[in-house]
N, CA, C and O atoms as a printed pandas DataFrame, in Angstrom:
     atom_number atom_name residue_name chain_id  residue_number  x_coord  y_coord  z_coord
0              1         N          UNK        A               1 -160.962   21.371 -199.971
1              2        CA          UNK        A               1 -161.468   20.042 -199.761
2              3         C          UNK        A               1 -161.289   19.670 -198.286
3              4         O          UNK        A               1 -160.195   19.831 -197.743
4              5         N          UNK        A               2 -162.331   19.182 -197.638
5              6        CA          UNK        A               2 -162.205   18.812 -196.225
6              7         C          UNK        A               2 -161.327   17.574 -196.044
7              8         O          UNK        A               2 -161.270   16.695 -196.903
8              9         N          UNK        A               3 -160.653   17.536 -194.913
9             10        CA          UNK        A               3 -159.821   16.390 -194.569
10            11         C          UNK        A               3 -160.716   15.331 -193.936
11            12         O          UNK        A               3 -161.522   15.627 -193.054
12            13         N          UNK        A               4 -160.566   14.114 -194.391
13            14        CA          UNK        A               4 -161.359   13.010 -193.862
14            15         C          UNK        A               4 -160.459   12.090 -193.044
15            16         O          UNK        A               4 -159.483   11.553 -193.567
16            17         N          UNK        A               5 -160.777   11.909 -191.783
17            18        CA          UNK        A               5 -160.052   10.997 -190.906
18            19         C          UNK        A               5 -161.006    9.871 -190.537
19            20         O          UNK        A               5 -162.153   10.112 -190.161
20            21         N          UNK        A               6 -160.519    8.638 -190.650
21            22        CA          UNK        A               6 -161.354    7.473 -190.377
22            23         C          UNK        A               6 -160.708    6.613 -189.299
23            24         O          UNK        A               6 -159.521    6.754 -189.005
24            25         N          UNK        A               7 -161.494    5.730 -188.719
25            26        CA          UNK        A               7 -160.970    4.793 -187.734
26            27         C          UNK        A               7 -159.939    3.875 -188.381
27            28         O          UNK        A               7 -159.954    3.652 -189.592
28            29         N          UNK        A               8 -159.051    3.355 -187.555
29            30        CA          UNK        A               8 -158.017    2.435 -188.039
30            31         C          UNK        A               8 -158.637    1.302 -188.856
31            32         O          UNK        A               8 -159.678    0.752 -188.498
32            33         N          UNK        A               9 -157.976    0.973 -189.952
33            34        CA          UNK        A               9 -158.418   -0.110 -190.824
34            35         C          UNK        A               9 -157.292   -1.145 -190.902
35            36         O          UNK        A               9 -156.214   -0.834 -191.410
36            37         N          UNK        A              10 -157.514   -2.347 -190.419
37            38        CA          UNK        A              10 -156.452   -3.353 -190.457
38            39         C          UNK        A              10 -156.041   -3.746 -191.879
39            40         O          UNK        A              10 -154.999   -4.376 -192.059
40            41         N          UNK        A              11 -156.830   -3.390 -192.880
41            42        CA          UNK        A              11 -156.475   -3.686 -194.273
42            43         C          UNK        A              11 -155.374   -2.775 -194.806
43            44         O          UNK        A              11 -154.782   -3.079 -195.841
44            45         N          UNK        A              12 -155.086   -1.671 -194.128
45            46        CA          UNK        A              12 -154.090   -0.728 -194.640
46            47         C          UNK        A              12 -152.739   -1.398 -194.852
47            48         O          UNK        A              12 -152.070   -1.107 -195.843
48            49         N          UNK        A              13 -152.324   -2.268 -193.970
49            50        CA          UNK        A              13 -151.029   -2.933 -194.133
50            51         C          UNK        A              13 -151.015   -3.808 -195.390
51            52         O          UNK        A              13 -150.021   -3.837 -196.116
52            53         N          UNK        A              14 -152.099   -4.507 -195.642
53            54        CA          UNK        A              14 -152.190   -5.328 -196.852
54            55         C          UNK        A              14 -152.203   -4.451 -198.098
55            56         O          UNK        A              14 -151.567   -4.780 -199.098
56            57         N          UNK        A              15 -152.927   -3.336 -198.039
57            58        CA          UNK        A              15 -152.949   -2.416 -199.186
58            59         C          UNK        A              15 -151.540   -1.921 -199.492
59            60         O          UNK        A              15 -151.150   -1.834 -200.656
60            61         N          UNK        A              16 -150.765   -1.590 -198.433
61            62        CA          UNK        A              16 -149.380   -1.170 -198.637
62            63         C          UNK        A              16 -148.597   -2.274 -199.352
63            64         O          UNK        A              16 -147.898   -1.997 -200.327
64            65         N          UNK        A              17 -148.703   -3.507 -198.886
65            66        CA          UNK        A              17 -147.960   -4.614 -199.505
66            67         C          UNK        A              17 -148.349   -4.778 -200.973
67            68         O          UNK        A              17 -147.500   -5.061 -201.819
68            69         N          UNK        A              18 -149.637   -4.600 -201.268
69            70        CA          UNK        A              18 -150.098   -4.710 -202.658
70            71         C          UNK        A              18 -149.542   -3.591 -203.531
71            72         O          UNK        A              18 -149.240   -3.817 -204.703
72            73         N          UNK        A              19 -149.403   -2.395 -202.981
73            74        CA          UNK        A              19 -148.799   -1.282 -203.716
74            75         C          UNK        A              19 -147.294   -1.477 -203.859
75            76         O          UNK        A              19 -146.715   -1.171 -204.901
76            77         N          UNK        A              20 -146.669   -1.987 -202.803
77            78        CA          UNK        A              20 -145.212   -2.138 -202.753
78            79         C          UNK        A              20 -144.693   -3.139 -203.792
79            80         O          UNK        A              20 -143.672   -2.886 -204.432
80            81         N          UNK        A              21 -145.376   -4.255 -203.964
81            82        CA          UNK        A              21 -144.861   -5.332 -204.810
82            83         C          UNK        A              21 -144.528   -4.905 -206.246
83            84         O          UNK        A              21 -143.402   -5.134 -206.686
84            85         N          UNK        A              22 -145.461   -4.291 -207.001
85            86        CA          UNK        A              22 -145.100   -3.904 -208.373
86            87         C          UNK        A              22 -144.017   -2.824 -208.412
87            88         O          UNK        A              22 -143.206   -2.790 -209.337
88            89         N          UNK        A              23 -144.006   -1.951 -207.415
89            90        CA          UNK        A              23 -142.957   -0.925 -207.357
90            91         C          UNK        A              23 -141.611   -1.595 -207.141
91            92         O          UNK        A              23 -140.639   -1.283 -207.829
92            93         N          UNK        A              24 -141.552   -2.510 -206.191
93            94        CA          UNK        A              24 -140.308   -3.221 -205.902
94            95         C          UNK        A              24 -139.810   -3.988 -207.123
95            96         O          UNK        A              24 -138.616   -3.965 -207.424
96            97         N          UNK        A              25 -140.708   -4.662 -207.824
97            98        CA          UNK        A              25 -140.321   -5.394 -209.033
98            99         C          UNK        A              25 -139.729   -4.463 -210.089
99           100         O          UNK        A              25 -138.797   -4.835 -210.801
100          101         N          UNK        A              26 -140.272   -3.258 -210.185
101          102        CA          UNK        A              26 -139.873   -2.323 -211.235
102          103         C          UNK        A              26 -138.547   -1.620 -210.934
103          104         O          UNK        A              26 -137.779   -1.329 -211.851
104          105         N          UNK        A              27 -138.269   -1.341 -209.631
105          106        CA          UNK        A              27 -137.099   -0.500 -209.324
106          107         C          UNK        A              27 -136.155   -1.099 -208.287
107          108         O          UNK        A              27 -135.302   -0.385 -207.758
108          109         N          UNK        A              28 -136.282   -2.376 -207.984
109          110        CA          UNK        A              28 -135.469   -2.972 -206.904
110          111         C          UNK        A              28 -133.975   -2.814 -207.125
111          112         O          UNK        A              28 -133.218   -2.743 -206.157
112          113         N          UNK        A              29 -133.535   -2.759 -208.367
113          114        CA          UNK        A              29 -132.109   -2.618 -208.641
114          115         C          UNK        A              29 -131.590   -1.198 -208.404
115          116         O          UNK        A              29 -130.392   -0.952 -208.538
116          117         N          UNK        A              30 -132.476   -0.265 -208.053
117          118        CA          UNK        A              30 -132.074    1.123 -207.836
118          119         C          UNK        A              30 -132.362    1.657 -206.440
119          120         O          UNK        A              30 -132.095    2.827 -206.168
120          121         N          UNK        A              31 -132.901    0.830 -205.550
121          122        CA          UNK        A              31 -133.330    1.352 -204.253
122          123         C          UNK        A              31 -132.785    0.523 -203.096
123          124         O          UNK        A              31 -132.277   -0.582 -203.285
124          125         N          UNK        A              32 -132.902    1.088 -201.885
125          126        CA          UNK        A              32 -132.527    0.405 -200.657
126          127         C          UNK        A              32 -133.742   -0.321 -200.078
127          128         O          UNK        A              32 -133.644   -1.481 -199.679
128          129         N          UNK        A              33 -134.888    0.369 -200.035
129          130        CA          UNK        A              33 -136.096   -0.224 -199.452
130          131         C          UNK        A              33 -137.310    0.616 -199.816
131          132         O          UNK        A              33 -137.185    1.750 -200.279
132          133         N          UNK        A              34 -138.479    0.043 -199.600
133          134        CA          UNK        A              34 -139.764    0.726 -199.728
134          135         C          UNK        A              34 -140.480    0.520 -198.401
135          136         O          UNK        A              34 -140.676   -0.618 -197.973
136          137         N          UNK        A              35 -140.873    1.615 -197.744
137          138        CA          UNK        A              35 -141.452    1.497 -196.408
138          139         C          UNK        A              35 -142.800    2.206 -196.317
139          140         O          UNK        A              35 -143.049    3.213 -196.980
140          141         N          UNK        A              36 -143.652    1.643 -195.476
141          142        CA          UNK        A              36 -144.969    2.213 -195.176
142          143         C          UNK        A              36 -144.764    3.236 -194.066
143          144         O          UNK        A              36 -144.259    2.900 -192.995
144          145         N          UNK        A              37 -145.154    4.482 -194.318
145          146        CA          UNK        A              37 -144.976    5.565 -193.357
146          147         C          UNK        A              37 -146.300    6.279 -193.134
147          148         O          UNK        A              37 -147.292    5.981 -193.800
148          149         N          UNK        A              38 -146.315    7.208 -192.210
149          150        CA          UNK        A              38 -147.510    7.997 -191.960
150          151         C          UNK        A              38 -148.478    7.281 -191.034
151          152         O          UNK        A              38 -148.215    6.175 -190.563
152          153         N          UNK        A              39 -149.593    7.931 -190.787
153          154        CA          UNK        A              39 -150.530    7.447 -189.773
154          155         C          UNK        A              39 -151.156    6.103 -190.125
155          156         O          UNK        A              39 -151.513    5.352 -189.217
156          157         N          UNK        A              40 -151.307    5.766 -191.412
157          158        CA          UNK        A              40 -151.887    4.461 -191.745
158          159         C          UNK        A              40 -150.934    3.314 -191.414
159          160         O          UNK        A              40 -151.345    2.154 -191.408
160          161         N          UNK        A              41 -149.684    3.623 -191.143
161          162        CA          UNK        A              41 -148.710    2.581 -190.796
162          163         C          UNK        A              41 -148.688    2.269 -189.300
163          164         O          UNK        A              41 -147.983    1.358 -188.867
164          165         N          UNK        A              42 -149.455    3.019 -188.511
165          166        CA          UNK        A              42 -149.447    2.855 -187.050
166          167         C          UNK        A              42 -150.686    2.075 -186.619
167          168         O          UNK        A              42 -151.817    2.541 -186.760
168          169         N          UNK        A              43 -150.443    0.889 -186.095
169          170        CA          UNK        A              43 -151.519   -0.003 -185.679
170          171         C          UNK        A              43 -152.454    0.684 -184.679
171          172         O          UNK        A              43 -152.017    1.171 -183.636
172          173         N          UNK        A              44 -153.740    0.714 -185.015
173          174        CA          UNK        A              44 -154.756    1.252 -184.127
174          175         C          UNK        A              44 -155.029    2.741 -184.264
175          176         O          UNK        A              44 -155.974    3.236 -183.649
176          177         N          UNK        A              45 -154.248    3.474 -185.037
177          178        CA          UNK        A              45 -154.403    4.925 -185.141
178          179         C          UNK        A              45 -155.414    5.312 -186.215
179          180         O          UNK        A              45 -155.383    4.777 -187.324
180          181         N          UNK        A              46 -156.304    6.235 -185.889
181          182        CA          UNK        A              46 -157.181    6.826 -186.903
182          183         C          UNK        A              46 -156.314    7.635 -187.859
183          184         O          UNK        A              46 -155.264    8.146 -187.467
184          185         N          UNK        A              47 -156.749    7.755 -189.118
185          186        CA          UNK        A              47 -155.900    8.411 -190.108
186          187         C          UNK        A              47 -156.709    8.845 -191.317
187          188         O          UNK        A              47 -157.852    8.429 -191.505
188          189         N          UNK        A              48 -156.084    9.697 -192.139
189          190        CA          UNK        A              48 -156.613    9.938 -193.477
190          191         C          UNK        A              48 -156.410    8.621 -194.227
191          192         O          UNK        A              48 -155.339    8.024 -194.109
192          193         N          UNK        A              49 -157.379    8.153 -194.981
193          194        CA          UNK        A              49 -157.248    6.864 -195.654
194          195         C          UNK        A              49 -156.365    6.951 -196.906
195          196         O          UNK        A              49 -156.809    6.694 -198.025
196          197         N          UNK        A              50 -155.115    7.316 -196.680
197          198        CA          UNK        A              50 -154.128    7.446 -197.751
198          199         C          UNK        A              50 -152.892    6.655 -197.336
199          200         O          UNK        A              50 -152.353    6.882 -196.253
200          201         N          UNK        A              51 -152.441    5.740 -198.172
201          202        CA          UNK        A              51 -151.257    4.943 -197.868
202          203         C          UNK        A              51 -150.033    5.729 -198.322
203          204         O          UNK        A              51 -149.831    5.942 -199.517
204          205         N          UNK        A              52 -149.214    6.159 -197.358
205          206        CA          UNK        A              52 -147.980    6.888 -197.658
206          207         C          UNK        A              52 -146.827    5.900 -197.742
207          208         O          UNK        A              52 -146.671    5.028 -196.888
208          209         N          UNK        A              53 -146.026    6.053 -198.783
209          210        CA          UNK        A              53 -144.910    5.154 -199.035
210          211         C          UNK        A              53 -143.650    5.984 -199.234
211          212         O          UNK        A              53 -143.655    6.968 -199.974
212          213         N          UNK        A              54 -142.572    5.582 -198.570
213          214        CA          UNK        A              54 -141.258    6.181 -198.818
214          215         C          UNK        A              54 -140.403    5.177 -199.570
215          216         O          UNK        A              54 -140.354    3.999 -199.216
216          217         N          UNK        A              55 -139.734    5.649 -200.602
217          218        CA          UNK        A              55 -138.787    4.833 -201.344
218          219         C          UNK        A              55 -137.402    5.367 -200.998
219          220         O          UNK        A              55 -137.092    6.529 -201.262
220          221         N          UNK        A              56 -136.577    4.514 -200.408
221          222        CA          UNK        A              56 -135.246    4.916 -199.963
222          223         C          UNK        A              56 -134.247    4.666 -201.087
223          224         O          UNK        A              56 -134.064    3.538 -201.546
224          225         N          UNK        A              57 -133.606    5.754 -201.517
225          226        CA          UNK        A              57 -132.675    5.726 -202.643
226          227         C          UNK        A              57 -131.281    6.072 -202.127
227          228         O          UNK        A              57 -131.113    7.052 -201.402
228          229         N          UNK        A              58 -130.288    5.278 -202.496
229          230        CA          UNK        A              58 -128.932    5.570 -202.016
230          231         C          UNK        A              58 -128.060    6.275 -203.049
231          232         O          UNK        A              58 -126.944    6.688 -202.732
232          233         N          UNK        A              59 -128.554    6.420 -204.286
233          234        CA          UNK        A              59 -127.750    7.063 -205.323
234          235         C          UNK        A              59 -128.653    7.949 -206.189
235          236         O          UNK        A              59 -129.418    7.453 -207.016
236          237         N          UNK        A              60 -128.552    9.268 -205.985
237          238        CA          UNK        A              60 -129.391   10.215 -206.734
238          239         C          UNK        A              60 -129.135   10.159 -208.234
239          240         O          UNK        A              60 -129.966   10.616 -209.019
240          241         N          UNK        A              61 -127.995    9.604 -208.642
241          242        CA          UNK        A              61 -127.716    9.487 -210.075
242          243         C          UNK        A              61 -128.733    8.591 -210.778
243          244         O          UNK        A              61 -128.912    8.693 -211.992
244          245         N          UNK        A              62 -129.393    7.726 -210.035
245          246        CA          UNK        A              62 -130.398    6.823 -210.604
246          247         C          UNK        A              62 -131.810    7.388 -210.552
247          248         O          UNK        A              62 -132.757    6.736 -210.992
248          249         N          UNK        A              63 -131.952    8.581 -210.024
249          250        CA          UNK        A              63 -133.280    9.121 -209.767
250          251         C          UNK        A              63 -134.131    9.262 -211.033
251          252         O          UNK        A              63 -135.318    8.937 -211.003
252          253         N          UNK        A              64 -133.569    9.725 -212.118
253          254        CA          UNK        A              64 -134.348    9.896 -213.352
254          255         C          UNK        A              64 -134.849    8.559 -213.880
255          256         O          UNK        A              64 -135.959    8.475 -214.404
256          257         N          UNK        A              65 -134.039    7.516 -213.746
257          258        CA          UNK        A              65 -134.482    6.185 -214.177
258          259         C          UNK        A              65 -135.618    5.682 -213.289
259          260         O          UNK        A              65 -136.558    5.052 -213.775
260          261         N          UNK        A              66 -135.531    5.959 -211.995
261          262        CA          UNK        A              66 -136.598    5.575 -211.067
262          263         C          UNK        A              66 -137.900    6.290 -211.450
263          264         O          UNK        A              66 -138.962    5.669 -211.486
264          265         N          UNK        A              67 -137.816    7.590 -211.735
265          266        CA          UNK        A              67 -138.995    8.362 -212.166
266          267         C          UNK        A              67 -139.600    7.734 -213.419
267          268         O          UNK        A              67 -140.814    7.559 -213.512
268          269         N          UNK        A              68 -138.747    7.400 -214.371
269          270        CA          UNK        A              68 -139.220    6.807 -215.625
270          271         C          UNK        A              68 -139.944    5.491 -215.358
271          272         O          UNK        A              68 -141.045    5.274 -215.863
272          273         N          UNK        A              69 -139.336    4.625 -214.576
273          274        CA          UNK        A              69 -139.931    3.313 -214.314
274          275         C          UNK        A              69 -141.231    3.424 -213.515
275          276         O          UNK        A              69 -142.182    2.692 -213.785
276          277         N          UNK        A              70 -141.283    4.324 -212.540
277          278        CA          UNK        A              70 -142.526    4.511 -211.791
278          279         C          UNK        A              70 -143.612    5.090 -212.689
279          280         O          UNK        A              70 -144.792    4.785 -212.515
280          281         N          UNK        A              71 -143.221    5.923 -213.645
281          282        CA          UNK        A              71 -144.176    6.439 -214.620
282          283         C          UNK        A              71 -144.818    5.321 -215.429
283          284         O          UNK        A              71 -145.991    5.403 -215.793
284          285         N          UNK        A              72 -144.045    4.280 -215.708
285          286        CA          UNK        A              72 -144.582    3.127 -216.427
286          287         C          UNK        A              72 -145.659    2.400 -215.614
287          288         O          UNK        A              72 -146.491    1.686 -216.174
288          289         N          UNK        A              73 -145.638    2.585 -214.295
289          290        CA          UNK        A              73 -146.669    2.010 -213.425
290          291         C          UNK        A              73 -147.850    2.964 -213.216
291          292         O          UNK        A              73 -148.818    2.626 -212.534
292          293         N          UNK        A              74 -147.758    4.165 -213.816
293          294        CA          UNK        A              74 -148.853    5.121 -213.707
294          295         C          UNK        A              74 -148.654    6.208 -212.673
295          296         O          UNK        A              74 -149.544    7.033 -212.467
296          297         N          UNK        A              75 -147.490    6.228 -212.008
297          298        CA          UNK        A              75 -147.215    7.275 -211.027
298          299         C          UNK        A              75 -146.729    8.532 -211.736
299          300         O          UNK        A              75 -146.015    8.459 -212.737
300          301         N          UNK        A              76 -147.120    9.670 -211.213
301          302        CA          UNK        A              76 -146.753   10.967 -211.789
302          303         C          UNK        A              76 -145.785   11.671 -210.855
303          304         O          UNK        A              76 -146.058   11.799 -209.662
304          305         N          UNK        A              77 -144.656   12.129 -211.383
305          306        CA          UNK        A              77 -143.668   12.853 -210.588
306          307         C          UNK        A              77 -144.165   14.267 -210.317
307          308         O          UNK        A              77 -144.520   14.991 -211.248
308          309         N          UNK        A              78 -144.193   14.661 -209.054
309          310        CA          UNK        A              78 -144.697   15.982 -208.675
310          311         C          UNK        A              78 -143.601   16.935 -208.215
311          312         O          UNK        A              78 -143.903   18.044 -207.774
312          313         N          UNK        A              79 -142.353   16.537 -208.306
313          314        CA          UNK        A              79 -141.256   17.397 -207.870
314          315         C          UNK        A              79 -141.049   17.345 -206.370
315          316         O          UNK        A              79 -141.491   16.408 -205.705
316          317         N          UNK        A              80 -140.370   18.365 -205.833
317          318        CA          UNK        A              80 -140.027   18.352 -204.405
318          319         C          UNK        A              80 -141.047   19.075 -203.521
319          320         O          UNK        A              80 -140.920   19.071 -202.296
320          321         N          UNK        A              81 -142.053   19.692 -204.134
321          322        CA          UNK        A              81 -143.094   20.420 -203.393
322          323         C          UNK        A              81 -142.502   21.408 -202.386
323          324         O          UNK        A              81 -143.070   21.646 -201.319
324          325         N          UNK        A              82 -141.343   21.982 -202.752
325          326        CA          UNK        A              82 -140.707   23.004 -201.927
326          327         C          UNK        A              82 -139.800   22.488 -200.822
327          328         O          UNK        A              82 -139.297   23.283 -200.027
328          329         N          UNK        A              83 -139.577   21.183 -200.747
329          330        CA          UNK        A              83 -138.720   20.612 -199.708
330          331         C          UNK        A              83 -137.480   20.023 -200.379
331          332         O          UNK        A              83 -137.582   19.041 -201.116
332          333         N          UNK        A              84 -136.314   20.614 -200.131
333          334        CA          UNK        A              84 -135.063   20.204 -200.777
334          335         C          UNK        A              84 -134.785   18.720 -200.525
335          336         O          UNK        A              84 -134.935   18.222 -199.408
336          337         N          UNK        A              85 -134.376   18.026 -201.596
337          338        CA          UNK        A              85 -134.014   16.606 -201.592
338          339         C          UNK        A              85 -135.175   15.692 -201.196
339          340         O          UNK        A              85 -134.960   14.590 -200.690
340          341         N          UNK        A              86 -136.395   16.154 -201.427
341          342        CA          UNK        A              86 -137.587   15.358 -201.178
342          343         C          UNK        A              86 -138.388   15.357 -202.461
343          344         O          UNK        A              86 -138.448   16.376 -203.148
344          345         N          UNK        A              87 -138.996   14.253 -202.795
345          346        CA          UNK        A              87 -139.778   14.180 -204.027
346          347         C          UNK        A              87 -141.128   13.577 -203.726
347          348         O          UNK        A              87 -141.267   12.776 -202.802
348          349         N          UNK        A              88 -142.120   13.960 -204.501
349          350        CA          UNK        A              88 -143.467   13.426 -204.339
350          351         C          UNK        A              88 -143.927   12.822 -205.642
351          352         O          UNK        A              88 -143.646   13.342 -206.722
352          353         N          UNK        A              89 -144.635   11.722 -205.527
353          354        CA          UNK        A              89 -145.264   11.084 -206.687
354          355         C          UNK        A              89 -146.669   10.712 -206.272
355          356         O          UNK        A              89 -146.922   10.422 -205.103
356          357         N          UNK        A              90 -147.561   10.720 -207.203
357          358        CA          UNK        A              90 -148.929   10.356 -206.883
358          359         C          UNK        A              90 -149.400    9.291 -207.836
359          360         O          UNK        A              90 -150.540    8.837 -207.739
């Protein structure tokens, strides 16, 4: 599949906030923060039109509960994709 890069879209920040809110409501008691990362988070930068989000967790003992709750929002756990202590969800 070809990679698509588009001009900066000022709506990306709002899209991140819209994605962040239900996640924060669902798992706020288990996390430190939810942050917008990647090229769409950089004002003025062209990027793949994909909003990348990092969820900062301070206690891995809660990780399975976080996976469960995010699953209730429709996110699918994809594992670490070969990177130790890193997880991906889509």
